[in-house]
Structure formats: C-alpha cells, structure tokens
N, C-alpha and C positions, 0 to 999 in steps of 0.2 A: 380516459378515466378521470374521475373526479380528483381534486387536489388531495383530499384525505383518502389513503388507500390502506389496504391490508398488505403489509410488507412482510416477507420471510427473510431474515438474515441468517445465513448458515455459516457459522464461525463466529466464536466469541473470544478471539484474540484481541489484541489491542486495537487494531483498526475495525474489526468487525463490531467490537463492544461500542466503540466511539460512533460508528455509523448508526448502530440501533438507537443509542441514546439520543443522538440528534434527530433521528426520524420521529422518535416518540415526542420530543419537544416540539416538533413542527406539526403535530397533530395526527400523525399516522398511528394505526394499530400495528404494532410490531410483534412479530413472533420470532424469538431468538432461539436457535438450536446450536448446540456444540456437543461434540463427541463426548466430552467430559461434562455431564450435565450441571455439576456444581458451578462450573465457571459461568454458564449462562445464568443460573439462578442468582449468582452474586450480582451479576450486572443488572438483571430485572429488578432486584431488591431496591437498587439505587436510582432507577431511571423511570420516569413517568411514561406510561403508554407501552411499556415493553413487558412482554410475557415470555418467560422461559418455557420452551416446549420440548418434552423429552424424546418424542419420536419425530424424525426428520419428515416423514410422510404427512403427519398432522401439521407440522410447521408450514409446509408448502401448499396443502390443500385449501383452495379458495383464496389464495394470495394473488394479487394483481401483478406483483413483481416480486421475484425471488433474487436475492443478491448472494453470490457465493464469494466469501472472503476466507479462503482456507490456504494451507501452507504452500501447496504445490499441485500440479496438474494431476498427479495420482490420486491425491486426496480429494480433489474436485470430482474426478471421474468415478471414484468409488462411491461417494455420497449421492452424486446425481443419477448414477445408474440405478440406485434404489428408489430414489424420490421421483424421478421424471414421469413416471406413470401416473402420479397423483397430481400432476400440475393441471390447471384448467386450461381450456383451449385458447384463451385470450391472454394468457400470461406472458410476461416478458422475464427472460432469464438474463439477469445482468452479471456476467462473469467478471468479478473485479479482482480476483486473485492474480498475482504475478506468476504466470506459468510458462511464458515463452511461446513463441509462434508455433512450435510443433504441437505441444499439448493444447494450444488454443484451437488449432485446426481439428484435432480429434474431438474436442468438446463441442465444436460447431457442428461437427458431423453427427454427433449423438442428438444434439438438438434438431437438426434436419431430419433425421430418422423418426423422430417423435413429433415432428411438425409444430416445433416450439419456437416462439420468437426469441431470438438470442443476440445478445450484444456482447462483443469482446471488448471490455471496458475497465481496464485497470485505471488506477488514479495516481497522480503525482501529489504527494502530501501524506502526512501521517496522522497521528492521533489528534493533535491539537487543531489543525485545519478541519478534520472531520467533525469535531465537536462544534466548531465555529461556522460550519457550512462553507468552508473555503477550499474544498479539495478541486483539484483540476482533473477532469475526466478526460481520458484518452479513448474515444469510442469509435469502434468499427463495427459496421452492420448496416442493415436496411434503414433508410430514412423514416420509413413508416413505423418500423419498430422503435427506433429512437424517439420518434414523436410520442408514442404511447407511454414510454418510461420517462420522458423529460421532466414532468413535474417533481418526480422523485429524485431524479439527478440534481435538479436545481436546488432542491432543499439541502443537498449535501455539498454542492460544489459552487464556487464562484465562476467557473469556466467549464463549458461542456464543448470539447473539441471533437468534431467529427472528422477522423483522420483517415477513413477508408470504409470499405464494404465487406472486407474479409476479417483478417487477423491483424491488421496494421496496428491496432491498439496495443497488443502484446509486444510487437516489434519495437514501437516507440518507446514503450515502458522500459525495455532493457536498455536503450540508448540513454534514456534519462537517468536511469538508476546507476549506469556506468559512469556517467558524468558526475552525479552526486558523490559516489564513492571516490573517484579520482580526485575531485576538488577537495574532499574532506582530508584525504591524505596529504595533498598538496598543502593544505592549510596548516596541518600538523608540521610538516618539514619546513615551511617557511617561518613559523613560530620559533622552531629550533635555530634558524638562521638568525631571526631577530635577537635570540638570546646570545648567540655567538658574537654578533655585532653590537651588542648593548643597546638595542632599539627597543624602547618601551612599547608594549602591545597596544596600549591606548593610543599611542602616537601613530603607529601603523594603521590602526583601524581608521583613525581620524583622516589620515592621508587617502585611504581606499574610499571612505565615504565622501570625500571631497571631489571625486572624479567618476569616470565611467567604469573603474574597475571593481567597484563595490558589488558583492553578491550577498544579499541579505542572509541567505541560509548559512553562508560560511562566515560572515561576520558574527553572527549569533553563536557560532561554534567556538569562537575564540574565547569567550567568557566561560563556556561549559568545559573547554579543554584546560583552561588555567585553574579552574576550581576542581578539576578531576571529578566532576560530577556527571555521572554517565546515566542518569535515569532514563529508561527506555523511551525512546521515540521511534527510531527505526533501528532495529537491533543488527549488530554485526553479522549474526549468523545469517539473517535474512539478505543483507547485502552481498554475502559471500554466495549464497544460493543464487542471486540473480547474476552475479558476475560468471558463475559457472554455466548459467543458462546461455549467457551471451557467447562464452567459449564453445559452448556446443553447436552454435550457429555459425561461428567465424573464429578462427584461430585467434587468440588475443595478440594485440599489438605488444611491443616491449613495455610500453607504459602500463597497459591493463594488466600484464602479467605481474608487473611489480605491485600494482594494486591488489591483485589476487593474493600474492605472497603476504602482503602486509595484512590482509584480512584473516588469511589462515593463521598467521602468527598470533593476532589478537585473540582469535578464537581459542587457540592452544594455551594462551596465557589465562584463560578463564573469563573472558569478557564476551562470550558468545551471546548472552542475553541483554548486554549493556548497549547503549546507544552507539551509533556509528562514530561519534566523537572519541570512543575508546581507542581508535587507532593511534591516538596520542599517548597511550599509556607509558611509553618508553621515554618520552621527553621529561627532562627535569624542569619544573617551572622556574622562572627567574626568581633570585632572592628578594 
C-alpha cells in the first residue's frame, strides 16, 4: 500500500482518539467510528484528516487498514460481526484492543472465515505515546499481512515487535500490563515506606536514576502520586479488566492477587476512570 492510506479506526476512547489524531497528522485519511457518535465527532472537530462516520460499515468500506480499539473482546466481536462483510479484499484488520488470548483466537477465527488479513496487535503505551508516534506494537500474525500494514503501524509506533503468528500479541500484552500494574502498586507502597523513614521522594528518585533500577514509567508516577493528579492516561478500570483477563488464563500468584485487590479497592473508592497512579489514593503525602 502507499504510505498515505484510508484508515478506519473503530473506537474513540482515549487510545483510539489519539491513534486517529496521529494518523491524520501523518497524512492518512482517517474515518473514526464510535458507538456514541458524539464522541467521534468531538475528536474529528479537533483533528486534521479525521472524519467522524456514523455507520460502522461506511467507516470500513474502502479502507486499507481497519484498527479496532474497543473495550473488550465482546465489543470487538459485536462490532466486527456487523462490519466484516463490508471490508475490501486486500484490507488488513489490526486488532489493537486488549482482549486476552481466548477472545483474540475467536476474533482471528472470524477473520479467517471471511478471508480477511488479521493481526493480533495490542500496544504497549497509552495516549501520549500514541500522539507522539511512540507506541510499541506487540504483533502476531502472518509476516505478509504485517508487511502490508507496516507503514501505518510505523506512523503510530517507535517499535513493531513481531512476536508470533497466532495470538501471542494478546498474551504478551497481558503480561506487560500485569507488570505495569504491579510496579505501580509497588511504587505507591515504597513511597509510603519513604514517608515512614523520612526519605525525601526527590532523593529516592535521584538514587534510582543513578543506577540500573530506574523505570521511567514509574519514576514519572512519583510526581503524579505526590500531586494526587490522576488525569487519565491508563484508567484503573482498564488495568483491573486486564488483570482479570490474566486471572482467567492462569490462577493469579499471591502478588498479582494483591494487585487485583488494590485495583478493586481503588475502583470502589471512585477512581475507576482515573489514571493507574490513583492506586496511591490512600497514602498521605509527606508534609
């Protein structure tokens, strides 16, 4: 395909909106669909090259690449069962929602039944990396299909990792998100320890950054947690959904069960739509 393509993005949540915006900036013609049309319209009004489309069939018809960025496997299956008959023969369906291997396998079967090129391709990264074109793609599928979609993936990501030919992308994504959630809970708890020990957080961060233990994502969370500023990046409710998907695949370890409990408590406290850093809501910041 040529570099500039017609792309359908199905889902105008935070990540889907950021992807659509980035693709418009990089010269693609983007059709953005969302079940709540007003949400897609609001994104399109602020984004060059993005058009809100009310009917999902109209969004995907004639598109070279269709990217699904929806909440869960059931939502993707419902939308694509209606839309898949309108896809062109040479289209690539990039399934970027975090759905877990079981749903990913069912969606791959739907694609096979309709002879549609399919990539199981969730991403590591949230809205800011998407807008900057710095997502990390975790792609499983045929190398030939990946080559056809590669120009679009490159415009959205700094890395395209081909991790398998089946649904390995969805499996890796659950492991990555479990690590992200566990490390965020750990950072909150270690900040509480710093408070008890009288260790200044800036000193703690400086020590981390001076050696091999620094994790940029979590170092950034220190400031967010101290300010109790939980503007959505990756929402707590989505992290909980992914931990539960992981638990459906394998019984959670004692550590991951604690992480799950913490996420559930954070949701119950009303922080379900807040950034994952909100797991720190109970800690009192230092005076």
